[in-house]
N, C-alpha and C positions, 0 to 999 in steps of 0.2 A: 502261520503268517496272518491267518484271519482274526486271531487274537490280538495281535500287534495292531493290525489295520483298524480294527474297532476301537481300541483304545487311543490309536493316534487321532483318529476322527473325534471321539468323545472329549478327549482333553483339550483338542484344538477349539471345539465349540463351547467348551467350559471357559476357555481363555477369552474366546470372542464375547461370550456372554457377560463376564467381569467387566471388560473394557466398555461393552456398550452401556452396561448400568451405571458405570462411573461417569461415561461421557454424557448420558442422558440426565443425569442427577445434577450435573454442574454446567449444563447447556445454557447458553444465552437465550432469553425468551424473545429478544427483538433483535433489530439489526444492530450490529456492532459498529464502532467508528471504522473509519477508512473505507474500503472497497465494498464492504458487505452490504450496505444498504443499497447501492447500485446493482449488485448482483442478484439480490432479492427481488428488486423491482424489476430487473431485466428477466428474470427467470420466470415471475409470475406472468408477465405478459409478453414474452419473448420479444424483448427489446434489443436495442444494439447497444453493448456497452463499450468502454473505452478499448482501444487497439491493444493486443490482436484479438481480443475477444475470447470467449470459453464456450464455444456452442454446445460441446457434449455435456458440460456442467450446466448450462442453462436448460437444456432438453430435459436433463434428469431432475433438475430443481422444478421445472414447470409440471412434471409428473408428480412430484412430491406435493406441490402447492395445491394439486387438485384434491387431495385428501383433506383439505381444510373445509370442504363441502359449503364454501361459501362464506366462512367466518373468517374474514381477511386478518383478523388479529391473530390468527393461528398459521399464517403462510410464513411468518419469518421463523417461528419454530420448526415448521416442517423442513423449510429449506436448510436450516442449520442443523436438523437432524439427517440430511443427506451427508453433511461433512461429518458428522458423528458416526454414522454407519459405515462411511468410506473409511475412516480411521480404524473402527473396529475390525472391518474386513482386512485392512492392511495388517493389523495385529494377528489376525488369523493365518494369512497367507505367510507372514514372517514365522510364526510358530512351526508350520510346516516345512519351510526352508530350512530352519535350523534342525528340525528333527531328521529331515533327509541327509543333512550333512552329518548329523551326530550318529547317525545308524552306521554309516560307512566307518566312522572312527570307533565306535563301540564294538563293532563286529571285525574290526581290524581289516577293513576293506577300504583303505584310502585310495585316492584317483577316482576316475570316473568309470564306474562299472554298474551293471544292472545287478542290483542287490534285492530285488523284489521277492525272489524265491527263499531268501534267508529269514528266518523266524528268530528273532531275539528271545532270551529267556525273560522270566518276569522281572528280574533284577536288571537286566539289562534294558528292558523296556521302560521301567521306572525312571532309569538313568537319563535314557533318551528324551521322554517326555517332561522331566524334570528340566532338562537343558532348555527344551523348547518353551516351556512355560516361564521360566526365569528370563530369558532373553526377549521373548515377545511381551511379557509384562513391564519389563525395564523400558523398552522402546515405548509402550503404551502410555507410561506415566512420565516420560522424559519432557522436559520444559516445554521445547518448541513443538513437539508433536501433539501434545495435550492442548495447547494453546490454538493450533489449528484445527482441532477436532470439534470445536465449539462455536464456529462461526462459519457463515456462508462466504468461503474463500475456497480457491481451487487448490490449495496445497495439500489438504487432506486427500482429495481424489488423485491428484498428482502422486503422492505416496503410494496409494493403492496400485495405481498402473505401474509403477515401478516393482511393487512387490509381486504382482500378477505375472509380470514377464519373466522376473527371476525364478519364481515358482514354476512357470511353465517350461522355462530352459531345463531345470533340473528334472522336471518330468520327462521331458525329451530325452534327455542324457540316459535315463534309465530304460527307455524304449527305442534307443537309437538303431538297434539291430533289427526291429520289426520293419516289414516292407511297408507300412503305412505311417512310419513315424514322422515323415515330413509334415503330416497335418499340424504337428504341434507347432512348427515353425510357422506354418501359414497362420495359425491362430495368435501367436506371438505378433506377427506383422499386423493383423486387424488390431490387437489391443494397442500397439504402437500408434496406428493410425488414429484410433479413438482418442488416444492420450494427446495428440496434437491439438485436439479440441478442447483439452484441459489446460495443460502447461507443457512447454517444451523440455522441462527438467528430464522427464522420464528417458528421453532420447540418449541421455548421457550413460544410461545402463547398458548400451548397445556394445561398446567395447568389452565388458565383461562377459556379455553373452557370446561375443566372437570367439573367446578363448575357451569357453566351455564347448562351442561347436568344434573348434581346432583340436582340443585335446581328445575329443571322443571320437573324431574321424581319423585321427592319426596315430598309427602304432607307435612311432619314435619321434616325439616332439622335439624340435631344435630350437635354439635361440633365434636363428634366422627366420624360421618358421613363425616363431612368436612375434618377431618384429613385423613380418609381413601381415601376419594376422591383426596387429595393432593399427597399422596403416590402413589395412582394407575396411577394418570396422570404423575407424575414424573417418575414412571416405564415405562410407555409408551414413554415418551421422551427418557430414557435410552436404552429402546429396539430398537427404531428407530436409535438412535445415534451409538449404539454399537452392535445391534444385526442385523438390516437389512443393514445399509449402509456398514460397513466393515466386519460384521459377516457372511452374506450369501456367499460373495466373498471368505472369508477365508475358510470357509467350502467346498465351490466348489474346492478351491486350495488344501485342505487336500485330497479330493477324487481323484484330478488330480494326485498328487504325488503318492499316495497309488497304483491306478490302473495302473499307468505308470511303478513305480518302482518295486512294489511287485508282480503284476499280469502280467506284461509284455505287456500290452495294448499298441497301438500307443499314440502319444501326442493327447490330447484333448478328449480322449475316456472317461477319469474320468469325466470330465466336462459333457459331454452328459449323463453319468449315473447319476450324481448329478441332473441335471436338470430333467430327467424322473422321478427319485424319488421324487423331490420337487413337481413337477407337480401331482404326485399321491397323495402325501399328502394333497395338496389343493384340490383335487377332494374328498378325503377322509373327509375333513372338511366340505365341501359343502353338501356331502351325510349324513354325521351325522346330520347337522343342519335341513336338510328336514326330516329325520327319527325322529327326537325328536321334531321337529316343534318348533324349538327355534329360535325366531325372533333375539335375542341378538347375538346368535352363528353365525346366517347368516350374520348379519350387520357386525360383527367383521371381518368374512372372506372376506365378499365383501369390507369392508375397507382396509383391509390388501392387497387384489389383487389391489386395485386401487392405494395404495400407491406404490407397485411395478410397476404399469404401469407408473406413474409418474417417479418413479426412474429410469425407464427403458432408459431415456434420457442419463444416463451414458454409455450406450452400444456404443454411439459414440466414446467414449475415446478409447477402445482398437481397435475398428474397424478402425478409423482413423490412429491411431499409427501404425498398422499392415503395412500400405502403406508407412511408413517411410517419413513423411511430414517434411518440413524444420524447423518448430517448433515442437518440440515433446519432452516435458520435462518429463523425467523419462523414456521414452520408454516403457508405460504400455501397451504392445501388447499382453501379455498374462495373464491369470488370477491370476499368482502369482505376476507379477509385477504391476498388476492393483490394488492388495489389498495394496502394498506398496504405490502406488500412493494415493489411498482413504484415508490412514492413515497418510498421510504428514509425512512419516518417515524421510525425508531428513531434516526436520526442528527441529528434537529432540522433546522434551517435558519438561514440567514444573511440579513439584510437586503440587499437588492439595490439599489433605487432610491431608496427612502425608508424610513427606520425611526429608532429610537433610537440616540443615542450612547452612549458607554460609561459616562458618569455618569448616565444616566436610570434613575429609580426607577419601577417599575409604581405605578400608582395603582389599579388594579382588575385582576381576573382574571375573564374571561368564558369561558363554555362554547363550544368551537370545534366542530369535527365530531365526531359520536358514532362510537365504535367498538362495532361489534356483534359478539355471539357467540351461538351457538345454545345455547337452553335450552328443554327440553321440544319442542315443535313451532313454536316463535317464535323470532325474533331479539330479544334484548334488548340495551339498552345496556349495555356493561360500564363504560364511563367516556366522559366527554367531554374530548377534548384540550384542554387549557387554553390559552387565548390571553390574553396580558398586554397591558394598556392602558397607554399613556404619554401625558402632557401633550404637546400639540402642541410647545410650546417645547423639549421636549427630543428632538425628532425632527428629522432634517435630510435634505437630499436627497444621494443617493449615500453613505450612511454607510459608511466605511472604518473609522473607529475606534469599533467598536460593542460590543466585548466587555469585561465587567467582571470577567473572570477575572484574579486577581492576577498570575499569570504571564505573561497577555497584556499587562497593564497595564505590567509591568516591562519587556517587550520593545517595547511601543509607544514607550517613551520612549528607546529606542536610535535611533529614526528621528524622532521628532517632539517638540518641547519642549511637552509637554502637563502639566497638573496635575490631579490628581484632585479632584474636586468642582468644577472649572470647566468649561463647555461647549466643546468645541473648536471652533475656527473653521474655516469652509470652506476657507481657506487651509492650515490644519493638515490637514485631511482630505485635501484634494487632494495635499499633501505627502507623506503617507504612501502614496497611491496610485502617485504618480510614482516616489518614492525607493524604496519596499519592493516593492510589488505589482508594479509594471512594472519597475522597475530591477533589484532584486535577485532576483525571482521570476520575470521573464521574460527581460530582456537579458542577465542573467548566464548564465542557462542556455543562452540562444541563442548567446552568445559561446564558451561552453565547447565547442560543436559546431564552430564555424568560425574561433575564434581561438586558444584554447588554454585549458587548465584547471590552475589551481595544485596541486591534489591531491584526495584522497578525503575529506578532513575536512570535514563539514558545514560550511556557509557558506563553503566556498573559493571564492575568487574567480577572475578571468580572468587568463591568462597571456599577456601582450603580447609579451613579449621571447623570449629565447633559452632560457629555462629554467633559467638559472644559479641554483644554490641557495645561493650564498654568503650567510651570516648568517641563513639560514632554519633553522628547527626541522628536526631530521632527519626527523621523521615526515612532514614537507611536502616538503623538499628531495629525500629518496630515495624518494618514493611513485612507484611505476608509474603512477599516474593523472595525475601531472605531465607534461602533453602540451603540447608547444609546436608550434603549426602556423604560427608567425609570421604570423598573420592571413592568410596567403595564400588560404585558401578564401573568407574574408569579402572580400578586395579583388577576387578574380575574380568573386564574385557582385555586388558593387556595379558592377563594370564591365559585367556582363551585363544589370544592371537598367537602367543609363543607355543602353546600346544598345539593349535593348528597348522602352524608352520612347520613344526617339527614331525608331525603325524601325518599330514596330507597337504604338502607345499603347493601343489597345483591348485587345489581348491582354495587354499588360503590366499594364494595370488590372486584368484578370481575376486574374492570378496575385497581384497586390499585394493583392486582395480576399480571395483565399484565405489569403494570409499574415496579413492583418488579422484575419480571423475565426477563424482557427486559433490565433492567438496573442494579440493584445491584447484581443481581445473576451472570450476565456475568462478573462483576468485579472479583467475587470469583472464577469463573471459568478460566478466563484468566490469573490470577496471574501475572499481569504486571510487567515487570522488573522497574527499578527505572529511565531509559531514553529511549525514543523512537526516531527513526529517524525522524518522523512527528507526528503531532496531530493525534489522534485515535477517534475524535469525532463521525465519521460517524458509529462506533459500536453499539452507543446507540440511533440510530433513533427510534427504537421502543419504548424506555422510554418516548421520546418526543412526539411520536404519541400518547401514552395513555394519557399523561397529556393535549394535545390538546383537547381531549374528555371533560375535565374538564373545559378549556377555553370556549368552546362552552356551557357548562351548566352554566358557571358563568352568561350568559347572563339571563337564568331564575332566578338566585339569584338576580340580579339587578332589574328585573321586580317585584319580591317580595318585594324588599326594597322600591320601588316606589308605591307599590299598594295603599297607602293611600294617596298618592300624586297626581297620574294620575289615575282617576278612570275607564276611557275607556280601555278596554282590547287592542282595536286597537292602540290607541294613546300611549298606554304605551308599546306595542311591538315596534311601530316604534321608540319610544325614545331610548329604551335599545338597540335595534339592530344598530341604529346609533351610539350610545356610544360605543357598542362593535366593530363595524367596525373600530373605531378610532385605535384599537390595532393592526389588520393587516395592516391597512393603514400606521401606524407609521413604522411597521416592513419593509414593502416594499419600503418605502422612504429611510429608513436609510440603507437597505441591497443592494439596487440596484447598487450603484456604486462598491461595492466589489464583487458582484456575476456577474457582466456584463462581460462576456468573449467573446464578440461577435467579437471582433477584435483582439483577441490574437492568434498568430502564433509562438510564441517564441519555443514552444517545437519541432515542426516539423522542424522549421528553424534550430534549433541547431542540429538535426539529419542530415539534408542535409548538413549543413556546415563541420560537422565531416566527413561524407563520402566523400565530395568534397575536403576534406584536403588529400586525399589518391591518390597514383598512381594507374593506372589501375591494376586489378587483385591483389589487395593488401590483406594483412591479418591484421586485426584491433583488438588488444587486448583491451577489455573495462570493465568497472565495471559493476554491475548489475543495474537493475530498471532504474533510470532516464536517466543513459547514454545508456542503452541498449535498452529498450522498443520503445522509439521514432525512433530508427534505424530500429528495426524490423518492425514497421509500414511504415516507408519510403520505405523499400525494398519490403515487402510483398505486401501492398497494393498501393502504387504509382509506384512501380518498379523501385525506384531511386537507382542507382550504385548497381546492383545486382552481379556486377564482384567482389565487395568487400566482404570478408568472415569475419563477425563479429564473434570474439570469445570471449565469456564471461569468465573472469578469474575464477570467483567462480564456475561456471559450470564445468570448465576444470579439478576440483578435482573429478569428477565422470566419471566412465566407459562409461555410456550411451551417455554422451556429446562427448566424444572423438570419440566414435564410428560415431557420426553424422558428426563431422568434418572431419572424413576420406572419407565421401561421397560428390558427386557433389552436389551442390545447385545453381540452375540457371546457371549463367555465370561463376561461381567460381568453379574451380577444386578442388579436395579434398585437405586438407591441407597436407604438407610433413612432415608426422609423421611416423618414422620408427618401433617404438613400435607396438607390436602386442598386441591383448586384454588381453593374459595372463600376460602381463608386467604391465598393468594399470587396471585390473579388481578390483572392490571394495575390500578391505582388502589386496591388493598387492600394494606396493610402494606407498601408501597414503602419506607417508612422508618419507624422507631419512635424518636421523640424522647426524651431522657433527661429525665424529670419526676421529680425527686428526692422521695423520700418518707422523711423522717427517721426514721420508725418501721421502716422496712426496712434493715437494716444489710447483708444479703446476700440472694441469690435462688439457689434451686436451679434448676439448667437444666432439669431434667425437668419440675419444677412449672411453670416460665415458660412451657414449649412447651405444657404442657396448657392454661394460662390463654389463650395466643395462639390455640390450635386451638378454644377455647370463646368466642374474642372477649370474654373476661371484662370486666365493668364495672371491675374491680379495677384493669385497666390502661389503662384509657381516659382519655384527657384531651382538652379542647376548647381551640381557640384562636380568636381573633377573636369573631365572634357567636355561637360555640357551635353553628353550624349541622352541623358535621361533627367527630367524634370520631375520634381517633387513638389506636391502642394505643401504649404508652409502655414504658420500662422504669424501675423506681423507684430502682434503685441500680446503681453501676458494678460492684459486687463480685458475682462469680458463683462458684458452685460446683458440682461434679458429684460425687456420692456413687460410690465405686468399691468394687465387691465384690472384695477382693484375693483371696480364695480361687478364685473364679472366673477372675480373670485369671492367677494362677499356674498355674492348670490349662490355660489356652490356651498357655502357653510363650511368650508375646510379650515378656517381660520377660527382657534377658540376665543370665546368672548373677551378674555383678559388679554389676548394678544392682539386685538384689532388695531390698537395705536401703533404696533409693530409691523403692520401690513405696509409694503414698500411699493412705490409706482415702478420702481426699477431696481431689479437685482444685481449687485455689482461684486466681482470676486476677482481673484488673481490666481491664474494657472502657474503654479511655481515650477512646471517642468520645463526641460529644454525640448522635449518633443512630445507629442500627443500622440499615444499609441490608438489603435483602431478602436479598443474597447472604450477609450475615453471620447473618441469621436461619435460613438452610438450613444453615450450618455449625453453628450451636447446636443445631439439630433432629438433625443427623446424630450429634453428639456424644451428645445425650440418647437416641437411638433405637438407635445401632448396637451399644451395649453390647460395644464391643470385639471384635466377630466379625469386622470388615473392617479391614484397616489403612488409617489415614487419613494423608495427606501433603500438605504444601505444597511447590510447587517453591521452590527456594532462591532464585529470581528475583522471587518475588512480593513486592509492596510490604509492607514491614512493618506499615504502618497496616491491612493486611488480616489481619494474623495474630490480632488481638482480645485482644492480651495473653496468648496462650497459650505464648508463648516458653519459660518455665520448664519446659515438658513436652515440649519439642522434642528429638528425637534423630536427628542428622545421619548419614544411611547411605549417602551418595553426593551426588547433585545434589539431593536433596529431604529435607525435614525430617518425620519422623514423629511424631505426636502419641501420647505414652504416659503413663499415669497413674504415671510415676516422675518425681520432681522433680530436676532438675539441680542438685546442691548447689553448682556453681560459677557459676550464672547470677547476675549483678548487675542487678537491675531498673533501675539508673541508668545502665545503658549502659556499663559499664566491662568487659563480656565479650562473647565472640561467641555467637551464638545457637545452641543445640543441642549436647546432649551428644553427643561423639564415640563412635560405635560403632566401636571400632578394627578388630576383625576383618572385620565387614561392609564398611567404608569400604576397608580394604585389598584385600579380595577384589574389590570392584567397581572400584577406581580402578587396580590393578595387573593384574587378569586379565580383567574382563568388558568394561570400557569400551574404546570405539574411539577412536582420535585420528588417524585416516587423514590423511596430507598435511600435518598441522600442523608437521612437522618439515622441510618442503620449502620451501627459500628462493625457490624459483622460482614458487611459486603466491601469487598476489596475494590478499591478505585486506583488504577494505575495512573501514571503520568497523564496519558490522553484524556482519561476520564474526570481528571481535576481541573482542567482547563474551563470548562463550561461552568461549573459551580463557582469558579473565582469570578467569571463574567457576571454570574447573577449577583454575587455579593457587591460587586461594583454598583450595579443598577439600584440594588437595595439601599446602599449608602447614599447614592446621589438623590434618590428619592426622599430619603429620610432628611437630609441637609436642605432640600428644597422646601419640605414642608415645614421645617423648623424656621426657615427664613419667612416664611409666609405667616409664621405664628402659630401653625397648627401642630402644638406639641403632642396631642393625643394620638393623631395618626402618625405622627412620627415614631413614637413609642411603639405603636403596634407594627409599624414596619420593620423596625429594629428587632422587635421580639419574633416577628415572623421569620426574619433571616436566620437567626440563630436557632430558631426552632426546627426549621426545615434543613438546616446545613450546620450542625454542631461541630464543635472542634473534634469531638471523639470521632466523628464519621468523616468529616472533610476538614482536615488540619488547616488552622489559619494560614492564610495567604498574603500576598502582597497588598490586597484591596483592604484588608480587615482593619488596619490603623485608620482608615478613613472614618470609621464609627466613633472613634474616641471622643471627639469633640460632641457628637451627637448625644453619645450615651451620657456623658456628663450634663448635658443641657436636659435630658429627660429623668435625671435623678439616678442614673446606673453608674455612679462612681467606682463601686467595687468590680463590676464586670469590665469597665474600662482599664482599671488597674491590672485586673487578671490578664487581659489581652496583652498589656504591654510588657508585664513581666515574662508571660508565657513566650512571647516572641522574641524578645530581648534574649532571654535564656537560650532559647533554640538557635538563634542567630550566633550567639558567642560560642556554642558547642560546635556548630556546624562550620564556622569560619576557622576556628581552632584546628578542626580537622583537615578542611580543604586546603588550607594554607601550607601544610606539610605533606599533603598526600595527593600528588599528581593534579595540582590545581588546574593546569591548562586544560585537562579534560572536562573538568567541572566548572568552567569560567561562567556558564549560564547560571548554575545554582550559586555560586560565589556573588555573582552581580545582583542576583534576586534577594539573597540576603542582605546585601548592602544597602539595596533600594528599600527594603523592609525596614532597616534600622534607620535610615533617613526619614521614612514616613513616620516612624514612631518618635523620633526625636522632634520633628515638626509638630505632631499631634500633642506630645506631651507639653511642649512649650506653648502651644495655644490654649491648654487648660491651665496653665500656670504651675504645671508639675516640673520644677527644674531638676529636681533629684533624677527623675525617670529620663528626662530629656537628656540630661548630661551624662547618663550611664550610655544611653543609645549612641549619642553623637560622638562620645569618646571611643567607643567600640567601633564605629564606623570609621573614624579617622585613623584608628590603629591598622585597619586592614585595607583602607582605600588607597589605590594607587592611580 
């Protein structure tokens, strides 16, 4: 036994080392896009990220960040390394899980028995360890898991928690007859508690663990017992999800409100009373277990307490929030706001088992749960969360077609033949569930990992064959993410599944249950909408984990098939292990180029370039996620341009965020917002409808904000029964008086634009309602008096510009608002937004901005990473055009050359903005390059449109439209330079496919 045990440990750590080396070699050195920048920043300074937070991850990330020893540029690498090591430890525990299951099969000890005393022969040991290595490495190099291993996200650590609890349960199963075996169950409870502070996906392993417990403790399991086990384990999941996580803080909040409002105690005394009662109940439970000598009750109580100990990592959220850190999402500093944070109330909810279908119209609105805030020495109701009521006939079971968002309705029709105004049938409802939610959003992702992936374009399908790119668009055919596994991992896993089911049905059922609950059950729970901003394959890493167990056991199945051909156990084990290792070997070679992020700096450079587009002490309005999180990383971790105050537009619709903007942050003074909390608290001025008053032709922004601050009856309108009045705006025409002498004294208007300085800014708000975020923008314009520069990121949706485009000045990657009217701006959309500040933009684009790695064809840039380079090209083209218009051909050529030098086609393929360069290229004597661009892009469009028009075009309508727009741009550019042949080719192709 000692020999096998040593080998099992040795090979396991060898597999761990292989995975770790691969992950560290391909690790992203900075903050990736999406949530990674936020998580790194919040780990580094223990800040409060978006709900429901991930305190366990943040605490460990903080420990890793300390290893930077003051070198802030190493923080991102170290927190990313936390994910890498979490992933490689997951692989290690998966190896040991497979070897534990494989040992029972090889030694012909199926079922759940203590096999520790049995020593396999060397041949048997080789076979068991080979199975573990093949399965563990296959999972290590699966697409989704490898992706999670290289960035500071919670999914790698979530997978580790799942692996640890399954491994611990199998360890308990081998020791269940020992007197102290229940300590393993308590340890499992602690890991589950810790996992709550990472991600809730780990809880879905509990039903599988329940069956391990049931089979081990029951002599003769029955179907009824299995059903009871499934129900009980599902109830445990529900109790943790609803009872412990939000339930206990909710109950504590109820105590707090009661004892403060009804009894008159000071703040937090109700919470203290709740904690005392709660601790007393726990003590009573333990005492009862001792009195009755109940081992089961004592184990349950210990497990409950250790779940709470693990869950206590969440205490960091209100503790840190109470110090008002610079990132403090939802401001959950007291028990009541903490409950809202845990429940993710800001994101709304989706119907799960019963609810309205997409055509349902609400018939009433009722007050839901109250939201309390502190006022004086009491808690007062700030608002009641609205609950919409629907007719019963407009509701249905398991509503999958539930959203009435126009974009969602458009995409529903890609999957199901539905009609607006007609209630969907249950058949249509289930068709969407099976085709889209299960088929497209689960099985497609699953097959990516173990069959092959067509490419990195969103909605990319499964690659079943060799990966031959004949006839495919270049963007797909040449994508490093086009990985062909020839379905070998899937075939080996299916072989292992049948072998496992035949030889050890109970354990096969447990693995299947793990697969089901971490895969298809999540599909039911999430009820995903018909379109997502990005691929969501990371959600189902638990299912690919479970299947990897069967990939490992597939090696045993191969050994059984070769039993009559290769007689020697050792030789047979060596042969099948070698054959099995072909699978992870193929996966790592195919996946290396698209998972290697070792030289990718695009995200942090995009953040630095945006910040460096701004003048000192600026206010910068941005979108969320990819626009903002890299900025947070740059400022919080590397300390870049902390004088710039980043204001996230979507967050400006909340009172807590506006409160934060009114506080100082590093070098940035509070934002100049005149509104007091009473004017923007949730439920107040969430939106101001347009209520036309013919007698009011235009409105002064400064006077308008004064009326808003006074809650003036002049702006109030009533709807419905008139029980509630809303502030409104009486005209879409706004103006802002400008003290031109003071502005000239500030020196913010470039010398060449002084004639464009206006004594009054005039613009039209084209919206039917002004959201709170727009009200804040108006307030800043009215209050700031041009003391601080105000910018919009160039990636902000133009609908949020509020009609201010005539006063935009483009200075890099951001538009500055100035009281100087652009004489070239066409309100009908015939011109680009923003006057080009040529010297500023030239200095930024040519000298200040960083474009690291964008010229390297060996670095893989996926769809998300290609968006910012496209934005760069747009700005280079606009600057080149402006320089040419002013007669500066020399600098225009320098700008064009710089653009194609730092972003050549071989590294960053030509995009929609590139045709803008064609007239400029001809003007500077680069006719050959212009021709090459037109021919290359037209050829690519022709190939892509021919493919997409015959291959599920509905899924790729965005790509289809992009190529059509590109052809239109090429046609117009060719026509502008007098190249009728190329113009005719592009426009003819456009007309062929345009609908």
